[in-house]
C-alpha positions as CSV (number, residue, x, y, z in Angstrom):
1,M,97.8,29.0,82.2
2,K,101.4,28.6,83.4
3,N,101.9,25.9,86.1
4,F,103.4,27.4,89.2
5,R,105.3,25.2,91.7
6,D,105.6,25.5,95.4
7,D,108.7,23.3,95.7
8,I,111.0,24.8,93.2
9,S,114.6,25.6,94.0
10,L,114.8,29.4,93.6
11,S,118.5,29.4,92.7
12,Q,117.6,27.4,89.6
13,T,115.1,30.0,88.4
14,L,117.9,32.5,87.7
15,S,119.7,32.3,84.4
16,T,123.2,33.6,83.6
17,L,121.6,36.8,82.4
18,D,119.7,37.2,85.7
19,W,122.8,36.7,87.7
20,S,124.7,39.1,85.5
21,I,122.1,41.9,86.0
22,F,121.9,41.1,89.8
23,V,125.7,41.4,90.2
24,F,125.9,44.5,88.1
25,L,123.2,46.2,90.3
26,I,125.0,45.2,93.5
27,L,128.3,46.6,92.2
28,L,126.5,49.8,91.2
29,T,125.1,50.1,94.7
30,I,128.6,49.7,96.1
31,A,129.7,52.5,93.8
32,F,127.0,54.8,95.1
33,V,128.1,54.0,98.7
34,L,131.7,54.8,97.8
35,Y,130.6,58.0,96.1
36,G,128.8,59.0,99.3
37,N,132.0,58.4,101.3
38,F,133.9,60.5,98.7
39,R,131.3,63.3,99.0
40,K,131.7,63.2,102.7
41,K,135.4,63.7,102.5
42,K,135.0,66.5,99.9
43,V,132.6,68.4,102.2
44,N,134.9,67.9,105.2
45,Q,138.2,68.9,103.6
46,K,140.0,69.1,107.0
47,N,139.3,65.3,107.3
48,E,138.1,65.8,110.9
49,F,135.2,64.0,112.4
50,D,132.2,66.3,111.9
51,L,129.4,65.0,114.2
52,I,126.5,66.9,112.6
53,D,127.6,65.9,109.1
54,H,128.0,62.3,110.2
55,L,124.6,62.1,111.9
56,I,122.3,64.3,109.8
57,M,124.4,65.2,106.7
58,G,125.0,68.7,107.9
59,R,121.3,69.6,107.6
60,K,121.6,69.7,103.8
61,L,119.2,67.0,102.6
62,T,117.4,68.2,99.4
63,L,113.9,67.2,98.3
64,P,114.8,64.4,95.9
65,L,117.3,62.9,98.3
66,F,114.8,63.3,101.2
67,I,112.1,61.3,99.2
68,A,114.5,58.6,98.0
69,T,116.0,57.9,101.5
70,L,112.7,58.1,103.4
71,V,110.9,55.8,101.0
72,A,113.7,53.3,100.7
73,T,114.2,53.2,104.5
74,W,110.6,52.2,105.2
75,Y,110.2,48.8,103.5
76,G,112.9,46.4,104.8
77,G,110.3,44.0,106.2
78,I,108.9,43.2,102.8
79,F,108.7,39.5,103.6
80,G,106.6,40.3,106.7
81,V,104.2,42.5,104.6
82,T,103.8,40.0,101.8
83,E,103.3,37.2,104.3
84,I,100.4,39.1,105.8
85,A,98.9,39.8,102.4
86,F,99.4,36.1,101.3
87,S,97.5,35.0,104.4
88,K,94.9,37.7,104.8
89,G,94.6,39.7,101.5
90,I,93.7,43.4,101.6
91,Y,93.7,43.4,105.4
92,N,97.5,43.9,104.8
93,F,96.8,47.1,102.8
94,I,94.7,48.5,105.7
95,T,97.0,47.5,108.6
96,Q,100.3,48.0,106.9
97,G,99.2,50.8,104.5
98,V,96.2,53.0,105.2
99,F,96.8,53.4,109.0
100,W,100.4,54.4,108.2
101,Y,99.4,57.0,105.5
102,I,97.2,58.7,108.1
103,S,100.2,58.9,110.5
104,Y,102.5,60.3,107.8
105,I,100.1,63.0,106.9
106,I,99.6,63.9,110.6
107,F,103.4,64.1,111.0
108,A,103.7,66.4,107.9
109,V,100.8,68.7,108.8
110,F,101.2,69.0,112.6
111,L,104.7,68.1,113.6
112,V,107.3,69.0,111.0
113,D,107.3,72.7,111.9
114,R,107.5,72.0,115.6
115,V,110.3,69.4,115.1
116,T,112.5,71.7,113.1
117,E,112.2,74.5,115.6
118,Y,114.1,72.6,118.2
119,K,117.2,72.2,116.0
120,A,117.8,68.8,117.6
121,V,120.1,66.1,116.3
122,T,118.1,63.0,117.4
123,L,114.7,62.2,118.8
124,P,116.0,61.7,122.4
125,D,117.9,65.0,122.0
126,L,114.5,66.6,121.2
127,V,112.8,65.0,124.1
128,G,115.6,66.3,126.4
129,K,115.0,69.8,125.1
130,M,111.2,69.3,125.8
131,F,111.4,67.7,129.3
132,G,114.9,67.4,130.6
133,P,118.1,65.3,130.6
134,R,116.7,62.2,132.4
135,S,113.8,62.1,129.9
136,S,116.3,62.1,127.1
137,K,118.0,59.0,128.5
138,V,114.7,57.2,129.0
139,A,113.6,58.1,125.5
140,A,116.9,56.9,124.1
141,L,116.5,53.6,125.8
142,F,113.1,53.0,124.2
143,N,114.4,54.5,121.0
144,F,117.3,52.0,121.0
145,F,115.0,48.9,121.2
146,N,112.6,50.4,118.7
147,V,115.3,50.8,116.0
148,L,117.0,47.5,116.5
149,P,116.9,46.0,112.9
150,I,115.7,42.6,114.0
151,A,112.9,42.2,111.4
152,Y,115.2,43.3,108.6
153,I,118.0,40.9,109.6
154,I,115.4,38.2,109.5
155,S,114.2,39.4,106.0
156,L,117.7,39.4,104.7
157,G,118.3,35.9,106.1
158,I,115.1,34.6,104.4
159,L,116.3,36.0,101.1
160,I,119.8,34.5,101.4
161,Q,118.3,31.2,102.6
162,S,116.0,31.1,99.6
163,F,119.0,30.8,97.2
164,T,121.4,28.7,99.3
165,D,121.5,25.6,101.4
166,L,122.3,27.7,104.5
167,S,120.1,27.7,107.6
168,L,118.2,30.8,108.5
169,N,120.7,31.6,111.3
170,H,123.8,31.2,109.0
171,S,122.0,33.2,106.3
172,M,121.4,36.1,108.8
173,V,125.1,36.0,109.9
174,V,126.2,36.2,106.3
175,G,123.8,39.0,105.4
176,L,124.6,41.0,108.5
177,A,128.3,40.7,107.9
178,I,127.9,42.2,104.4
179,V,125.8,45.1,105.6
180,L,128.1,45.9,108.5
181,S,131.1,46.0,106.2
182,Y,129.8,49.2,104.5
183,S,127.7,50.7,107.3
184,V,130.2,51.3,110.0
185,W,132.2,54.2,108.4
186,G,130.0,56.2,106.1
187,G,127.5,58.0,108.2
188,L,124.1,59.2,107.0
189,R,125.6,60.6,103.7
190,S,126.6,57.2,102.5
191,I,123.3,55.7,103.4
192,V,121.4,58.4,101.5
193,F,123.5,58.0,98.4
194,S,123.0,54.2,98.4
195,D,119.2,54.8,99.0
196,I,119.0,56.7,95.7
197,L,119.7,53.6,93.6
198,Q,117.9,51.3,95.9
199,F,114.8,53.4,95.7
200,F,114.5,53.1,92.0
201,I,115.3,49.3,91.9
202,M,112.8,48.4,94.7
203,C,109.9,50.4,93.2
204,A,110.5,49.1,89.7
205,G,110.8,45.5,91.0
206,V,107.4,45.3,92.7
207,A,105.7,47.2,89.9
208,L,107.0,44.7,87.3
209,V,105.4,41.8,89.3
210,L,102.0,43.5,89.4
211,F,102.2,44.4,85.7
212,F,103.0,40.9,84.6
213,S,100.4,39.4,86.9
214,I,97.6,41.5,85.5
215,S,98.9,40.9,81.9
216,N,98.9,37.1,82.3
217,F,95.9,36.5,84.6
218,G,93.6,39.6,84.6
219,G,92.7,41.9,87.4
220,M,90.5,41.7,90.4
221,A,88.0,39.4,88.8
222,F,90.7,36.7,88.7
223,L,91.6,37.2,92.3
224,R,87.9,37.1,93.4
225,Q,87.4,33.8,91.6
226,N,90.5,32.2,93.2
227,L,90.6,33.5,96.8
228,P,88.3,33.2,99.8
229,P,85.9,36.1,100.5
230,H,87.8,37.2,103.7
231,Y,90.7,38.2,101.5
232,F,88.6,41.2,100.4
233,S,87.5,42.2,103.9
234,I,89.3,45.0,105.7
235,T,89.3,42.9,108.9
236,S,89.9,39.5,107.2
237,D,89.4,36.9,110.0
238,Q,90.6,39.2,112.7
239,S,88.7,41.1,115.4
240,Y,88.3,44.9,115.3
241,F,90.5,45.1,118.5
242,Q,93.3,43.4,116.6
243,V,92.9,45.5,113.5
244,F,92.9,48.9,115.3
245,A,95.9,47.8,117.4
246,W,97.8,48.2,114.1
247,G,96.4,51.7,113.8
248,F,98.0,52.7,117.1
249,I,101.2,50.9,116.1
250,A,101.2,53.0,113.0
251,L,101.0,56.1,115.2
252,S,104.4,55.2,116.4
253,T,105.5,57.0,113.2
254,L,105.0,60.2,115.3
255,V,107.9,59.0,117.5
256,D,109.9,57.2,114.8
257,P,113.6,58.1,114.8
258,N,113.9,57.6,111.0
259,F,111.3,60.3,110.4
260,Y,112.9,62.6,112.9
261,Q,116.4,62.0,111.5
262,R,115.4,62.8,108.0
263,C,113.5,65.9,109.1
264,F,116.5,67.1,111.2
265,A,118.7,66.5,108.1
266,A,116.4,68.4,105.7
267,K,117.5,71.9,104.5
268,E,114.3,73.4,105.7
269,A,110.9,72.5,107.0
270,K,109.1,72.8,103.7
271,V,111.5,70.2,102.2
272,A,110.4,67.8,104.9
273,K,106.7,68.5,104.5
274,R,106.7,68.1,100.7
275,G,108.9,65.1,101.0
276,I,106.6,63.3,103.3
277,F,103.5,64.0,101.2
278,L,105.2,62.8,98.0
279,S,106.7,59.8,99.8
280,T,103.2,58.8,101.0
281,L,102.0,58.8,97.4
282,I,104.9,56.4,96.5
283,W,104.2,54.2,99.5
284,F,100.6,54.0,98.4
285,C,101.6,52.6,95.0
286,F,104.2,50.3,96.5
287,D,101.7,48.8,98.9
288,I,99.2,48.2,96.2
289,C,101.9,46.3,94.2
290,T,103.1,44.1,97.1
291,T,99.6,43.4,98.5
292,L,98.1,42.4,95.1
293,G,101.3,40.6,94.1
294,A,101.1,38.4,97.3
295,M,97.4,37.7,96.6
296,Y,98.2,36.5,93.1
297,A,100.8,34.2,94.7
298,K,98.1,32.8,97.1
299,A,95.8,32.2,94.1
300,L,98.4,30.4,92.0
301,I,100.6,28.6,94.6
302,P,98.3,28.4,97.7
303,L,100.4,25.8,99.5
304,A,103.7,27.7,99.3
305,D,105.6,28.8,102.5
306,S,103.9,32.1,103.3
307,N,107.1,34.0,104.0
308,Q,108.7,33.0,100.7
309,A,105.5,32.7,98.5
310,Y,105.8,36.2,97.0
311,L,109.4,35.7,96.0
312,M,108.7,32.2,94.7
313,Y,105.8,33.4,92.6
314,S,107.6,36.4,91.2
315,L,110.6,34.4,90.1
316,Q,108.4,32.0,88.2
317,L,106.3,34.8,86.7
318,L,109.0,37.2,85.4
319,P,110.8,36.6,82.1
320,D,114.6,36.0,81.7
321,G,116.6,39.1,82.8
322,L,113.9,40.7,84.9
323,R,114.2,38.0,87.5
324,G,117.7,39.2,88.4
325,F,116.4,42.8,88.5
326,F,113.6,41.7,90.8
327,V,115.9,39.9,93.2
328,A,118.1,43.0,93.3
329,G,115.0,45.0,94.1
330,I,114.1,42.8,97.0
331,L,117.7,43.0,98.3
332,A,117.7,46.8,97.9
333,T,114.4,47.0,99.8
334,I,115.9,45.1,102.7
335,L,119.3,46.7,102.7
336,S,118.1,50.3,102.5
337,T,116.2,49.7,105.8
338,L,118.7,47.5,107.5
339,D,121.6,49.9,107.1
340,S,119.6,52.9,108.3
341,Y,118.4,51.1,111.4
342,L,121.9,49.9,112.2
343,F,123.1,53.4,111.9
344,L,120.3,54.8,114.1
345,A,120.6,52.3,116.8
346,G,124.4,52.8,116.8
347,T,123.8,56.6,117.0
348,T,121.5,56.1,120.0
349,L,124.3,54.2,121.8
350,T,127.1,56.6,121.0
351,Y,125.3,59.9,121.0
352,D,122.2,59.7,123.2
353,L,123.4,57.1,125.8
354,S,127.1,58.1,126.1
355,N,129.3,60.9,127.2
356,E,130.6,63.8,125.0
357,E,133.9,62.1,124.4
358,S,132.2,59.1,122.8
359,Q,130.0,61.4,120.7
360,H,133.0,62.8,118.9
361,N,134.9,59.6,118.6
362,P,134.4,57.9,115.2
363,I,135.8,54.6,116.5
364,H,133.1,54.5,119.2
365,H,130.4,55.1,116.5
366,C,131.7,52.1,114.5
367,M,131.8,49.9,117.6
368,G,128.3,51.0,118.5
369,I,127.0,49.8,115.1
370,L,128.9,46.4,115.5
371,F,127.3,45.9,118.9
372,V,123.9,46.7,117.5
373,G,124.4,44.1,114.8
374,A,125.3,41.4,117.4
375,I,122.4,42.1,119.7
376,S,119.9,42.3,116.8
377,F,121.0,38.9,115.6
378,L,120.5,37.4,119.1
379,M,117.0,39.0,119.4
380,A,116.1,37.7,115.9
381,N,116.7,34.2,117.4
382,F,114.6,35.1,120.4
383,F,111.7,36.0,118.2
384,S,112.3,32.8,116.2
385,G,112.4,34.6,112.9
386,N,108.8,35.9,113.3
387,I,108.8,39.4,111.6
388,K,105.1,40.1,112.5
389,L,105.8,39.4,116.2
390,V,108.8,41.7,116.2
391,W,106.8,44.6,114.8
392,K,103.9,44.0,117.2
393,T,106.1,43.7,120.3
394,L,108.5,46.5,119.7
395,G,105.8,48.7,118.2
396,S,103.7,48.2,121.4
397,Y,106.4,49.6,123.6
398,S,107.4,52.4,121.3
399,A,103.9,53.8,120.7
400,G,102.5,52.8,124.1
401,C,105.3,54.5,126.2
402,L,106.4,57.5,124.1
403,L,103.6,58.5,121.9
404,F,101.3,60.6,124.2
405,P,104.1,62.1,126.4
406,V,105.9,63.4,123.3
407,L,102.7,64.7,121.6
408,L,101.6,66.4,124.8
409,G,105.1,67.9,125.0
410,Y,104.4,69.5,121.6
411,F,100.9,70.7,122.1
412,S,100.1,71.1,125.8
413,K,100.4,74.5,127.3
414,R,101.5,72.9,130.6
415,R,105.2,72.4,131.1
416,F,105.7,68.8,132.2
417,K,108.6,68.0,134.6
418,D,111.5,65.8,133.7
419,Q,110.6,63.2,136.4
420,T,107.0,63.2,135.2
421,F,108.0,62.0,131.7
422,V,110.3,59.4,133.1
423,A,107.8,58.0,135.6
424,S,104.9,57.8,133.0
425,C,107.1,56.0,130.5
426,L,108.4,53.5,133.0
427,L,104.9,52.8,134.3
428,S,103.6,52.3,130.8
429,A,106.4,49.8,130.0
430,L,105.8,47.9,133.2
431,L,102.1,47.5,132.5
432,V,102.6,46.5,128.9
433,T,105.0,43.8,130.0
434,I,102.7,42.5,132.7
435,W,99.7,42.5,130.3
436,N,101.7,40.6,127.7
437,L,102.8,38.0,130.2
438,I,99.5,37.2,132.0
439,P,97.1,34.6,130.4
440,R,94.0,36.3,129.0
441,T,90.7,34.8,127.7
442,G,87.5,36.1,126.2
443,I,87.4,39.7,125.1
444,F,90.6,40.4,126.9
445,A,92.5,38.0,124.6
446,D,92.1,40.5,121.8
447,I,93.2,43.6,123.7
448,D,96.8,44.3,122.7
449,G,99.3,45.5,125.3
450,L,99.6,48.6,123.2
451,Y,96.2,49.9,124.5
452,I,97.3,49.4,128.1
453,G,100.6,51.2,127.5
454,I,98.9,54.2,125.8
455,A,96.3,54.6,128.6
456,A,99.0,54.2,131.3
457,S,101.3,56.8,129.8
458,F,98.4,59.3,129.3
459,F,96.9,59.1,132.8
460,G,100.3,58.5,134.4
461,L,101.6,61.8,132.9
462,Y,98.9,63.9,134.5
463,A,98.9,61.9,137.8
464,F,102.6,62.2,138.3
465,Q,102.6,65.8,137.3
466,S,100.0,66.5,140.0
467,Y,102.0,64.6,142.5
468,W,105.2,66.5,141.8
469,H,103.3,69.8,141.8
470,K,101.9,69.1,145.2
471,R,105.3,68.2,146.6
472,D,106.8,71.4,145.3
């Protein structure tokens, strides 16, 4: 059996052939971005700033493009996912996979038709059409923090740090500068065209790792012999409260701006529905590859740094040439999410939280994306590079404050007032913050602030609605 090391310099694992393939794929990605910009100019022959084309590609997203961009956009935190799988086994597949598949299917079956009826441009725009202008601004504020690409800047920093002598901070700065250089001008069209290539590279990369793992070491029998029993438990060493908190965080998909943006951009509702179902199937396969790949890493290099173990294992496993392809796949996985989130957060600033003049000014959109990059870097330092903590914290606010009010806006026969939505969201955010700050022991230690937020938003919505109704 091959001897895997946990102290190897990853830059030394890449041969000249690997670097050549890696550079070729990067250049090919740049070519796709430039082609997206060319297509944008060809569509807009007057060379004027077209807001709808810039934000949602003129609502012309076809099924293949929908699948490629949705799948590619969803996995930028690959080091966070593989770190969980390396530490806890199939618990990762349940919390970062199964719960999310359920949410995707709910979105496709129950929400897509309702979403497309509103002809909105962004999620806050849709909320405004449901409840009112003040609700739109509050939703935009939560939306902004939800789509800050903090976890993905950390992931990109980890990747760059793995191959250089730079610190994590310096690596994040370098990576962010590269992404900003092509994200500020292109709009959704450029992101979608770059996602096409990144989609194929990222899926092939993780599939290769699983294929060579099974070929060299065998299947589940090998993993069961070399890993502790809790790696094969759906709860691992966590409580049920902690496990199901991820289930509610996964429901944040129902208020996730990326899903809404792609649905708004789709040519018609059936494109979005079919796209989500097919994307879910691809995500299922992708999660199997990353979860089992990280478990092989744990079995073979158990003392490796958990956030780099999957990368370290894969580069020692794969043959010459494929290592460069795999690194390009990891980079594509991160970039495809990072550029989308930068664009969405910038859109929130310049479209949802600004006046009409800023909405139609391309310079303001570019400045918004640059500001998002800066604040995301600062918050990545605040979270000390902990991807899991970023997801849990921001996911708690997003799902806790917006989930039930938005769903009730879709399905309730009662028309909720603008101020009711605002009050319930702010109450939920306040209680989540207080709950996360106070010391808790015993059974309360396992209760995530997400549960408090969801309960507060649900009961607050009806309580405030009754109050305003009595006042009127």
